[in-house]
N, C-alpha and C positions, 0 to 999 in steps of 0.2 A: 659557656663560661670557660675561661682559661684557668687551668689548675695553677694556683700561685706557687706550688712547690715543684711543679714540673711544667714549665711554661710552654713546652711543645705539645702538651696534651690539652684537648678541648673536650668538654662534656656538655651534654644537653640535659637541662633540668626541666621536668614536667611536673607542674603542681596541679593536683586535682583534689579539691576539698582539703582534707588533712594529710594526704599522702604526697610524697615526693618520689619521683622515679628519676634515676640518673643513668644515662647511657653515653658511651663514648661516641665521639664524632670523628669520622674519617676525614682528615684534612690533607691526606697524602697527595691529592691532585692540585692543591693550591700552590701558587708560586711562593718562593721564599719571602717571608715578611707579610704575607697577606693576612694571616691571623692577627698579628700584632696591629696592623693598619686598621682592621675592623673592630678592634677592641675599644671599650669605653668602661668607665668606672660605674659600679652598681648604683651609686647615688646620683648619677646623671639624670635619672628619671625620677621626678618628684611624685610621691604617692598621690598628692592632690590632682595632678595632671592625669595620672593614670585612672584615677577614680572618675574624673570628669569625662574623659574620653570613653570609658566603658559605659557610663550612663548615657552618653549622647549617641554612640555608634548605632544602636538599633534604629533610632529615628533618622539619623544622617544617611543610613544605607537605603532607606525607603523600601526595605524588604518587608513584605507583609508577614506579620507574626514572626519576625526575625529574632533570633536569639544568638548570643555570643557563642561561637564555637571555640575560638581560641584567640589569645592575645600574643603578639610577637613584638619585641623591641629589638631592632637591629639596624645596622647601616646596610642599606639595600644596594648601594653603589660604592665602589672602592674609594671614590674621591669625596664622599660625604664627610663633612666636618662633624655632624651630630647624627645620632640614630633617629629613626622615626618609630612611631607606634602604629602597628598594623593590627586592626581588629577584624577578624573574619566573622561575618554574620550569615547565618543560615536559616532559611525559612522553608516551608513545605514546597514552595514554587520557585524559589530563587536563592542565590547566595551572592554576597558582595564582600569585597575587601575595602575597608575604610582606613585611610592613612591620616595621621595627625603629626604635627611637629611636637616638640617636647613641652611647649606651652599649652598644648591642647587645641591649637588651631587646626581646623579641618584643611587638609591638603588636597585630597581627591578621593573619589569613590570609583572602584573599578569592578568588573565582573569577577566573581569568585571561582 
């Protein structure tokens, strides 16, 4: 997330249960404007779509006994208009990354 009070600073927020961990992100290797180009408003991702994708991801991954390891919402390519939802699924024998668009439509499943 971009710090609204100091726009050149980016922080990573990790939510686990009731706790939130905040850590700075090193963006020094990015070209000028890259952080702003990859930014999007927090309300871009609708809670219903996030809930739907999280419910579907274990089945869509086809990972036996797969569980959600983490959820990431970001623009994966600099020229993307909208971010994607990536849900990483891990099981005892395999792991996969499941990508959805913001409506919850399955885009692809790849090796984790």
